[in-house]
N, CA and C of each residue as an Amber inpcrd file, in Angstrom:
protein
   528
 -31.7470000  -5.1920000 -22.8660000 -31.0620000  -6.1630000 -23.6950000
 -29.5600000  -6.0030000 -23.4930000 -28.9290000  -7.0270000 -23.0350000
 -27.4860000  -6.9400000 -22.8000000 -26.7420000  -7.5870000 -23.9650000
 -25.6560000  -7.0000000 -24.3130000 -24.8730000  -7.5550000 -25.4160000
 -23.7930000  -8.4740000 -24.8530000 -23.5980000  -9.5820000 -25.5360000
 -22.5720000 -10.5270000 -25.1130000 -21.2150000 -10.0050000 -25.5390000
 -20.1980000 -10.2530000 -24.7310000 -18.8670000  -9.8200000 -25.1450000
 -18.4600000 -10.5600000 -26.4130000 -17.7990000  -9.8430000 -27.2970000
 -17.3940000 -10.4660000 -28.5530000 -16.2800000 -11.4890000 -28.2980000
 -16.2690000 -12.4830000 -29.1400000 -15.2440000 -13.5180000 -29.0490000
 -13.9230000 -12.9280000 -29.5380000 -12.8670000 -13.1020000 -28.7560000
 -11.5820000 -12.5290000 -29.1830000 -11.0760000 -13.1740000 -30.4660000
 -10.4570000 -12.3730000 -31.2880000  -9.8960000 -12.8810000 -32.5350000
  -8.6580000 -13.7350000 -32.2330000  -8.1980000 -14.4260000 -33.2490000
  -7.0080000 -15.2560000 -33.0970000  -5.8080000 -14.4140000 -32.6610000
  -5.6390000 -13.2330000 -33.2900000  -4.4820000 -12.3910000 -32.9400000
  -4.5890000 -11.8610000 -31.5130000  -5.8290000 -11.5600000 -31.0520000
  -5.9940000 -11.1100000 -29.6640000  -5.6270000 -12.2220000 -28.6830000
  -6.0710000 -13.4410000 -28.9970000  -5.7260000 -14.5840000 -28.1300000
  -4.2140000 -14.7950000 -28.1000000  -3.6090000 -14.6930000 -29.2690000
  -2.1600000 -14.8860000 -29.3600000  -1.4230000 -13.7990000 -28.5750000
  -1.8900000 -12.5520000 -28.6810000  -1.2760000 -11.4570000 -27.9180000
  -1.4130000 -11.6790000 -26.4170000  -2.5680000 -12.1790000 -25.9800000
  -2.7600000 -12.4730000 -24.5580000  -1.7600000 -13.5370000 -24.0950000
  -1.6220000 -14.5810000 -24.9080000  -0.6920000 -15.6510000 -24.5570000
   0.7420000 -15.1350000 -24.5000000   1.1140000 -14.3310000 -25.4830000
   2.4620000 -13.7570000 -25.4900000   2.6690000 -12.8590000 -24.2710000
   1.6740000 -12.0200000 -23.9700000   1.7830000 -11.1200000 -22.8170000
   1.9260000 -11.9200000 -21.5240000   1.1200000 -12.9640000 -21.3760000
   1.2050000 -13.7940000 -20.1730000   2.5840000 -14.4530000 -20.0460000
   3.1180000 -14.9220000 -21.1710000   4.4370000 -15.5510000 -21.1470000
   5.5100000 -14.5330000 -20.7730000   5.4210000 -13.3190000 -21.3120000
   6.3880000 -12.2680000 -20.9770000   6.3080000 -11.8990000 -19.4950000
   5.0840000 -11.8270000 -18.9570000   4.9160000 -11.5120000 -17.5290000
   5.5230000 -12.6250000 -16.6760000   5.3040000 -13.8800000 -17.0450000
   5.9040000 -14.9910000 -16.2850000   7.4340000 -14.9260000 -16.3300000
   7.9900000 -14.5920000 -17.4980000   9.4440000 -14.4520000 -17.6210000
   9.9370000 -13.3290000 -16.7150000   9.2100000 -12.2140000 -16.7060000
   9.5780000 -11.0870000 -15.8390000   9.4800000 -11.4780000 -14.3700000
   8.4150000 -12.1970000 -14.0040000   8.2540000 -12.6350000 -12.6090000
   9.3960000 -13.5560000 -12.1900000   9.8470000 -14.4100000 -13.0930000
  11.0000000 -15.2800000 -12.7880000  12.2570000 -14.4390000 -12.5680000
  12.4530000 -13.4230000 -13.4010000  13.6160000 -12.5420000 -13.2180000
  13.5250000 -11.8260000 -11.8760000  12.3250000 -11.3570000 -11.5280000
  12.1380000 -10.6590000 -10.2510000  12.3820000 -11.5890000  -9.0710000
  11.9320000 -12.8210000  -9.1960000  12.0850000 -13.7950000  -8.1070000
  13.5460000 -14.1290000  -7.8460000  14.3880000 -13.9510000  -8.8530000
  15.8070000 -14.2650000  -8.6880000  16.6600000 -13.0060000  -8.5340000
  15.9930000 -11.8700000  -8.2220000  16.7250000 -10.6400000  -7.9310000
  17.2430000  -9.8950000  -9.1510000  16.7400000 -10.2180000 -10.3210000
  17.1850000  -9.5380000 -11.5410000  16.1190000  -8.5550000 -12.0010000
  15.8010000  -7.5990000 -11.1400000  14.7100000  -6.6530000 -11.3950000
  14.9020000  -5.8730000 -12.6950000  16.1140000  -5.4200000 -12.9300000
  16.3800000  -4.6000000 -14.1150000  16.0840000  -5.3720000 -15.4040000
  16.3550000  -6.6740000 -15.4060000  16.1070000  -7.4970000 -16.5840000
  14.6120000  -7.6750000 -16.8560000  13.7830000  -7.5030000 -15.8370000
  12.3440000  -7.7170000 -15.9830000  11.6530000  -6.5910000 -16.7480000
  12.1960000  -5.3840000 -16.6910000  11.5280000  -4.2190000 -17.2750000
  11.2210000  -4.3810000 -18.7660000  12.1670000  -4.7810000 -19.6230000
  11.8230000  -4.9110000 -21.0530000  10.7010000  -5.9270000 -21.3090000
  10.6820000  -7.0130000 -20.5500000   9.6190000  -8.0010000 -20.7010000
   8.2640000  -7.4000000 -20.3200000   8.2570000  -6.6580000 -19.2370000
   7.0070000  -6.0420000 -18.7810000   6.5380000  -4.9550000 -19.7420000
   7.4740000  -4.1790000 -20.2780000   7.1050000  -3.1430000 -21.2510000
   6.4590000  -3.7670000 -22.4870000   7.0470000  -4.8460000 -22.9880000
   6.4950000  -5.5210000 -24.1710000   5.1440000  -6.1550000 -23.8450000
   5.0120000  -6.7140000 -22.6500000   3.7330000  -7.3050000 -22.2360000
   2.6430000  -6.2300000 -22.1630000   3.0040000  -5.0410000 -21.7030000
   2.0420000  -3.9270000 -21.6450000   1.5610000  -3.5450000 -23.0370000
   2.4870000  -3.5150000 -23.9860000   2.1090000  -3.2020000 -25.3680000
   1.1180000  -4.2370000 -25.9070000   1.3860000  -5.5040000 -25.6540000
   0.5200000  -6.5660000 -26.1530000  -0.8340000  -6.5970000 -25.4480000
  -0.8780000  -6.1320000 -24.2080000  -2.1060000  -6.1890000 -23.4100000
  -2.9200000  -4.9010000 -23.4780000  -2.5440000  -3.9690000 -24.3210000
  -3.2050000  -2.6550000 -24.3280000  -4.7050000  -2.7290000 -24.5970000
  -5.1950000  -3.7980000 -25.2530000  -6.6250000  -3.9410000 -25.5260000
  -7.3350000  -4.8190000 -24.5000000  -6.6160000  -5.2040000 -23.4570000
  -7.2000000  -6.0470000 -22.4230000  -6.9650000  -5.3600000 -21.0710000
  -7.9600000  -4.6010000 -20.5810000  -7.7650000  -3.7790000 -19.3750000
  -7.2590000  -4.5270000 -18.1480000  -7.7710000  -5.7210000 -17.8970000
  -7.3460000  -6.4500000 -16.6930000  -5.8860000  -6.8910000 -16.7920000
  -5.4810000  -7.4010000 -17.9560000  -4.0860000  -7.8110000 -18.1280000
  -3.1610000  -6.5970000 -18.0920000  -3.6050000  -5.5120000 -18.7270000
  -2.7810000  -4.3020000 -18.7430000  -2.6000000  -3.7700000 -17.3240000
  -3.6660000  -3.7600000 -16.5420000  -3.5780000  -3.3020000 -15.1580000
  -2.5730000  -4.1380000 -14.3730000  -2.6690000  -5.4600000 -14.4960000
  -1.7490000  -6.3580000 -13.7840000  -0.3020000  -6.0930000 -14.1930000
  -0.0920000  -5.9190000 -15.5000000   1.2650000  -5.7060000 -16.0090000
   1.8150000  -4.3580000 -15.5570000   0.9920000  -3.3170000 -15.6120000
   1.4560000  -1.9920000 -15.1910000   1.7350000  -1.9380000 -13.6930000
   0.9370000  -2.6390000 -12.9000000   1.2040000  -2.6910000 -11.4560000
   2.5540000  -3.3440000 -11.1860000   2.8050000  -4.4500000 -11.8750000
   4.0770000  -5.1480000 -11.6950000   5.2440000  -4.2920000 -12.1870000
   5.0480000  -3.5990000 -13.3050000   6.0930000  -2.7170000 -13.8340000
   6.3810000  -1.5830000 -12.8520000   5.3220000  -0.9620000 -12.3370000
   5.4910000   0.1200000 -11.3730000   6.1910000  -0.3410000 -10.1050000
   5.7920000  -1.5130000  -9.6410000   6.4170000  -2.0800000  -8.4430000
   7.9120000  -2.3350000  -8.6820000   8.2370000  -2.8120000  -9.8750000
   9.6340000  -3.0900000 -10.2140000  10.4360000  -1.7870000 -10.2790000
   9.8780000  -0.7690000 -10.9270000  10.5640000   0.5300000 -10.9760000
  10.7650000   1.0880000  -9.5640000   9.7570000   0.9150000  -8.7190000
   9.8780000   1.3950000  -7.3330000  11.0180000   0.6710000  -6.6280000
  11.1090000  -0.6380000  -6.8210000  12.1840000  -1.4180000  -6.1950000
  13.5600000  -0.9920000  -6.6990000  13.6100000  -0.5540000  -7.9750000
  14.8760000  -0.1060000  -8.5580000  15.2040000   1.3330000  -8.1820000
  14.2660000   2.0140000  -7.5160000  14.5030000   3.3930000  -7.0900000
  14.1070000   4.4400000  -8.1150000  13.4720000   4.0250000  -9.2160000
  13.0290000   4.9710000 -10.2410000  11.5860000   5.3610000  -9.9260000
  11.4280000   6.3000000  -8.9990000  10.1050000   6.6720000  -8.5040000
   9.2460000   7.3430000  -9.5720000   9.8530000   8.0980000 -10.4740000
   9.0760000   8.7700000 -11.5170000   8.4520000   7.7480000 -12.4720000
   9.2240000   6.7420000 -12.8790000   8.6820000   5.6960000 -13.7580000
   7.5930000   4.9010000 -13.0260000   7.8130000   4.6320000 -11.7490000
   6.8080000   3.9140000 -10.9590000   5.5240000   4.7350000 -10.8700000
   5.6680000   6.0180000 -10.5920000   4.5260000   6.9280000 -10.5120000
   3.7250000   6.9060000 -11.8230000   4.4340000   6.9400000 -12.9440000
   3.7790000   6.9380000 -14.2490000   2.9430000   5.6710000 -14.4350000
   3.4890000   4.5410000 -14.0580000   2.7630000   3.2680000 -14.1750000
   1.5030000   3.2710000 -13.3110000   1.6400000   3.6770000 -12.0560000
   0.4930000   3.6580000 -11.1480000  -0.5740000   4.6630000 -11.5790000
  -0.1480000   5.8120000 -12.0870000  -1.1190000   6.7950000 -12.5890000
  -1.8570000   6.2500000 -13.8070000  -1.1650000   5.5050000 -14.6600000
  -1.8230000   4.9040000 -15.8300000  -2.8980000   3.9190000 -15.3930000
  -2.5880000   3.1400000 -14.3720000  -3.5770000   2.2010000 -13.8480000
  -4.7820000   2.9630000 -13.3130000  -4.5290000   4.0100000 -12.5340000
  -5.6250000   4.7720000 -11.9290000  -6.4420000   5.5390000 -12.9650000
  -5.8130000   5.9250000 -14.0470000  -6.5550000   6.6060000 -15.1080000
  -7.5830000   5.6550000 -15.7150000  -7.2060000   4.4040000 -15.9060000
  -8.1110000   3.4050000 -16.4760000  -9.0740000   2.8440000 -15.4320000
  -8.5950000   2.7050000 -14.2020000  -9.4060000   2.1120000 -13.1370000
  -9.1590000   2.8630000 -11.8310000  -9.8860000   3.9540000 -11.6040000
  -9.6530000   4.7640000 -10.4040000  -9.9520000   4.0550000  -9.0970000
 -10.5290000   2.8750000  -9.1450000 -10.8450000   2.1540000  -7.9130000
  -9.8130000   1.0870000  -7.5770000  -8.6970000   1.0520000  -8.2820000
  -7.6710000   0.0330000  -8.0440000  -6.9190000   0.3270000  -6.7380000
  -7.2150000  -0.4540000  -5.7300000  -6.6150000  -0.2380000  -4.4150000
  -5.1040000  -0.3970000  -4.3950000  -4.5930000  -1.3810000  -5.1340000
  -3.1340000  -1.5910000  -5.1450000  -2.4120000  -0.3780000  -5.7050000
  -2.9480000   0.1970000  -6.7880000  -2.3000000   1.3700000  -7.3820000
  -2.3250000   2.5380000  -6.4050000  -3.4490000   2.7260000  -5.6980000
  -3.5280000   3.7950000  -4.6960000  -2.4950000   3.5650000  -3.5930000
  -2.3900000   2.3170000  -3.1400000  -1.4440000   2.0190000  -2.0620000
  -0.0140000   2.2990000  -2.5010000   0.3580000   1.8090000  -3.6870000
   1.7230000   2.0100000  -4.1680000   2.0190000   3.4880000  -4.3880000
   1.0730000   4.2170000  -4.9710000   1.2780000   5.6410000  -5.2000000
   1.3850000   6.3790000  -3.8680000   0.5930000   5.9480000  -2.9070000
   0.6610000   6.5310000  -1.5690000   2.0230000   6.2620000  -0.9300000
   2.5350000   5.0280000  -1.0830000   3.8470000   4.6860000  -0.5300000
   4.9410000   5.5490000  -1.1530000   4.8790000   5.7380000  -2.4610000
   5.8750000   6.5750000  -3.1420000   5.7760000   8.0050000  -2.6540000
   4.5550000   8.4750000  -2.4720000   4.3550000   9.8390000  -1.9940000
   4.9610000  10.0200000  -0.6060000   4.8120000   9.0060000   0.2420000
   5.4130000   9.0700000   1.5780000   6.9340000   9.1240000   1.4790000
   7.4700000   8.3600000   0.5160000   8.9180000   8.3190000   0.3520000
   9.4720000   9.6390000  -0.1810000   8.7100000  10.2980000  -1.0490000
   9.2290000  11.4920000  -1.7100000   8.6410000  12.7870000  -1.1740000
   7.6250000  12.6750000  -0.3350000   6.9110000  13.8320000   0.2090000
   6.5810000  14.8440000  -0.8830000   6.0200000  14.3560000  -1.9690000
   5.6440000  15.1880000  -3.1040000   4.1930000  15.6330000  -2.9350000
   3.9810000  16.8880000  -2.5620000   2.6260000  17.3630000  -2.3070000
   1.8020000  17.4230000  -3.5930000   2.4420000  17.5410000  -4.7610000
   1.6830000  17.5140000  -6.0160000   1.0090000  16.1560000  -6.2030000
   1.7080000  15.0890000  -5.8080000   1.1060000  13.7600000  -5.8990000
  -0.1200000  13.6660000  -4.9960000  -0.0270000  14.2240000  -3.8100000
  -1.1610000  14.1920000  -2.8860000  -2.3390000  14.9290000  -3.5070000
  -2.0860000  16.0990000  -4.0870000  -3.1640000  16.8620000  -4.7130000
  -3.7650000  16.0930000  -5.8870000  -2.9260000  15.4390000  -6.6820000
  -3.4300000  14.6520000  -7.8090000  -4.2720000  13.4780000  -7.3230000
  -3.8460000  12.8510000  -6.2310000  -4.6020000  11.7330000  -5.6910000
  -5.9690000  12.2050000  -5.2070000  -6.0260000  13.3400000  -4.5430000
  -7.2960000  13.8800000  -4.0710000  -8.1950000  14.2120000  -5.2540000
  -7.6290000  14.7850000  -6.3090000  -8.4150000  15.1040000  -7.5020000
  -8.9810000  13.8380000  -8.1340000  -8.1780000  12.7750000  -8.1990000
  -8.6680000  11.5120000  -8.7630000  -9.7910000  10.9250000  -7.9160000
  -9.6750000  11.0760000  -6.6100000 -10.6990000  10.5250000  -5.7290000
 -12.0440000  11.2190000  -5.9130000 -12.0510000  12.4410000  -6.4150000
 -13.2920000  13.1830000  -6.5980000 -13.9370000  12.9550000  -7.9530000
 -13.3840000  12.0490000  -8.7530000 -13.9890000  11.7380000 -10.0520000
 -15.2820000  10.9590000  -9.8470000 -16.2350000  11.1430000 -10.7660000
 -17.5400000  10.4860000 -10.6610000 -17.4330000   8.9670000 -10.5810000
 -16.5170000   8.3660000 -11.3670000 -16.4300000   6.9120000 -11.3510000
 -15.8800000   6.3800000 -10.0300000 -15.2120000   7.2040000  -9.2660000
 -14.7590000   6.7970000  -7.9380000 -15.8810000   7.0060000  -6.9290000
 -16.5570000   8.1500000  -7.0410000 -17.6300000   8.4530000  -6.1040000
 -18.8310000   7.5250000  -6.2940000 -19.0640000   7.0740000  -7.5250000
 -20.1610000   6.1480000  -7.8050000 -19.6200000   4.7460000  -8.0960000
 -18.7080000   4.2940000  -7.2620000 -18.0370000   3.0130000  -7.4640000
 -19.0040000   1.8500000  -7.5450000 -20.1490000   1.9480000  -6.8750000
 -21.0970000   0.8350000  -6.8530000 -21.7120000   0.5800000  -8.2230000
 -21.5640000   1.5190000  -9.1580000 -22.1040000   1.3520000 -10.5090000
 -21.1050000   0.6840000 -11.4600000 -19.9140000   0.4040000 -10.9860000
 -18.8750000  -0.1750000 -11.8390000 -19.3050000  -1.5400000 -12.3660000
 -18.9220000  -1.8190000 -13.6010000 -19.2650000  -3.0970000 -14.2260000
 -18.2010000  -4.1570000 -14.0050000 -17.1180000  -3.7910000 -13.3360000
 -16.0250000  -4.7440000 -13.1300000 -16.4870000  -5.8800000 -12.2290000
 -15.9230000  -7.0480000 -12.4600000 -16.2830000  -8.1970000 -11.6440000
 -15.6700000  -8.0420000 -10.2500000 -16.3590000  -8.6050000  -9.2800000
 -15.8810000  -8.5950000  -7.9010000 -15.6210000 -10.0330000  -7.5120000
 -14.3740000 -10.3360000  -7.1610000 -14.0050000 -11.7110000  -6.8610000
 -13.6390000 -11.8760000  -5.3950000 -14.4540000 -11.3010000  -4.5370000
 -14.2010000 -11.4320000  -3.1040000 -15.4640000 -11.9200000  -2.4150000
 -15.3070000 -12.3450000  -1.1770000 -16.4510000 -12.8110000  -0.4090000
 -17.3910000 -11.6610000  -0.0660000 -16.9100000 -10.4380000  -0.1230000
 -17.7210000  -9.2880000   0.2600000 -18.3050000  -8.5700000  -0.9610000
 -18.6430000  -9.3130000  -2.0080000 -19.1420000  -8.7100000  -3.2450000
 -20.3730000  -7.8350000  -2.9900000 -21.2660000  -8.2830000  -2.1170000
 -22.4710000  -7.4930000  -1.8350000 -22.1080000  -6.1610000  -1.1890000
 -21.1180000  -6.1650000  -0.3020000 -20.7000000  -4.9180000   0.3480000
 -20.0520000  -3.9720000  -0.6380000 -19.3150000  -4.5100000  -1.5950000
 -18.6210000  -3.6820000  -2.5800000 -19.6180000  -2.8960000  -3.4090000
 -20.7780000  -3.4490000  -3.6470000 -21.7900000  -2.8150000  -4.4860000
 -22.7260000  -1.8820000  -3.7010000 -22.5470000  -1.7630000  -2.3960000
 -23.3850000  -0.8590000  -1.6150000 -22.9560000   0.5860000  -1.8250000
 -23.9340000   1.4810000  -1.7440000 -23.6260000   2.9040000  -1.8330000
 -22.9410000   3.3580000  -0.5500000 -22.2490000   4.4940000  -0.6410000
 -21.6520000   5.0740000   0.5510000 -22.7550000   5.5250000   1.5030000
 -22.5230000   5.4160000   2.7690000 -23.5100000   5.8490000   3.7370000
 -23.0090000   7.1280000   4.4190000 -23.9030000   7.8620000   5.0140000
 -23.5840000   9.1780000   5.5730000 -23.3680000   9.1540000   7.0900000
 -23.4140000   8.0080000   7.7290000 -23.3330000   7.9610000   9.1930000
 -21.9550000   8.3210000   9.7330000 -20.9410000   8.3470000   8.8690000
 -19.5940000   8.6520000   9.3490000 -19.1430000  10.0670000   9.0030000
 -20.0610000  10.8950000   8.5580000 -19.7090000  12.2630000   8.1770000
 -19.1100000  12.9900000   9.3810000 -17.9630000  13.5990000   9.1500000
 -17.2270000  14.4000000  10.1380000 -16.7400000  13.6110000  11.3470000
 -16.6060000  12.3000000  11.2260000 -16.0490000  11.5110000  12.3190000
 -14.5510000  11.7160000  12.4290000 -13.9660000  12.4050000  11.4610000
 -12.5410000  12.7020000  11.4560000 -12.2060000  13.8710000  12.3770000
 -13.1920000  14.6710000  12.7360000 -12.9540000  15.9070000  13.4980000
 -12.0620000  15.7140000  14.7310000 -12.2410000  14.6630000  15.5390000
 -11.3780000  14.5110000  16.7210000  -9.9000000  14.3320000  16.3680000
  -9.6180000  13.9250000  15.1100000  -8.2430000  13.6700000  14.6870000
  -7.6180000  14.8610000  13.9690000  -8.3580000  15.9440000  13.8700000
  -7.8870000  17.1120000  13.1340000  -6.5130000  17.6090000  13.5780000
  -6.2360000  17.6790000  14.8750000  -4.9010000  18.1530000  15.2650000
  -3.7700000  17.2660000  14.7360000  -4.0580000  15.9700000  14.5640000
  -3.0300000  15.0380000  14.1210000  -2.8000000  15.0920000  12.6060000
  -3.8230000  15.4960000  11.8580000  -3.6900000  15.5470000  10.3980000
  -3.4780000  16.9650000   9.8870000  -3.2850000  17.9070000  10.7960000
  -3.1020000  19.3040000  10.4000000  -1.9480000  19.4930000   9.4090000
  -0.7990000  18.8110000   9.5700000   0.2660000  18.9760000   8.5720000
  -0.1830000  18.5750000   7.1630000  -0.9750000  17.5110000   7.0430000
  -1.4870000  17.0870000   5.7400000  -2.4430000  18.1360000   5.1800000
  -3.3470000  18.6280000   6.0200000  -4.2940000  19.6450000   5.5640000
  -3.5660000  20.9020000   5.0930000  -2.5210000  21.2640000   5.8040000
  -1.7320000  22.4370000   5.3990000  -1.0090000  22.1890000   4.0860000
  -0.4410000  20.9810000   3.9220000   0.2760000  20.6430000   2.6860000
  -0.6590000  20.6620000   1.4830000  -1.9290000  20.3210000   1.7170000
  -2.9120000  20.3290000   0.6370000  -3.5130000  21.7130000   0.4170000
  -3.1590000  22.6550000   1.2780000  -3.7100000  23.9920000   1.1520000
  -5.1310000  24.0810000   1.6690000  -5.5060000  23.1600000   2.5420000
  -6.8540000  23.1580000   3.1100000  -6.8200000  23.7580000   4.5070000
  -7.0400000  25.0210000   4.5670000  -7.0630000  25.7050000   5.8550000
  -8.4840000  25.6870000   6.3930000  -8.6480000  26.0690000   7.6170000
  -9.9530000  26.0610000   8.2680000 -11.0210000  26.7580000   7.4270000
 -10.6750000  27.9210000   6.8660000 -11.6460000  28.6740000   6.0730000
 -12.0060000  27.9390000   4.7840000 -11.0390000  27.1930000   4.2070000
 -11.3060000  26.4310000   2.9860000 -12.2970000  25.2980000   3.2560000
 -12.1340000  24.6250000   4.3950000 -12.9900000  23.4820000   4.7150000
 -14.4300000  23.9260000   4.9920000 -14.6000000  25.1140000   5.5630000
 -15.9520000  25.5820000   5.8760000 -16.7540000  25.8360000   4.6060000
 -16.0790000  26.2060000   3.5130000 -16.7720000  26.5360000   2.2710000
 -16.8640000  25.3630000   1.3230000 -16.2810000  24.2160000   1.6730000
 -16.3030000  23.0870000   0.7280000 -17.4500000  22.1490000   1.0310000
């Protein structure tokens, strides 16, 4: 027996509308090169969208992207981590966090990203209840397959600096 989603209350609908309007205002500021002016609008939109995961994710991604453009990598990191905490399968947040990590060469970020990737909800992504709005919806719901296990081995010499930065030495990999 599946339960139907509850109908949003009047105040929830109003908050969604306000959040959407604030995001549009922020997007207009961003489009005209006024990135700094967009932050307060995005912060307020995040507050209003806190009970709506999809809107909150969109707003936090935009906020993080704006902070990154302004050079505030710590604030950007915080936004992307918040998205990943709620939705560890968000590809955009992973990409942005990865880009920041490349810019700052922060090995703690790399370790945190690896830890997030090992969470059950990431490993069992095919069980997610989130909607899939792509042509490859059937592929998204497939389980991981084992045919590519250890196909990385030929590239080991090229990724050795990353393995060393993560503290994964040859002896560590043999026991994992």
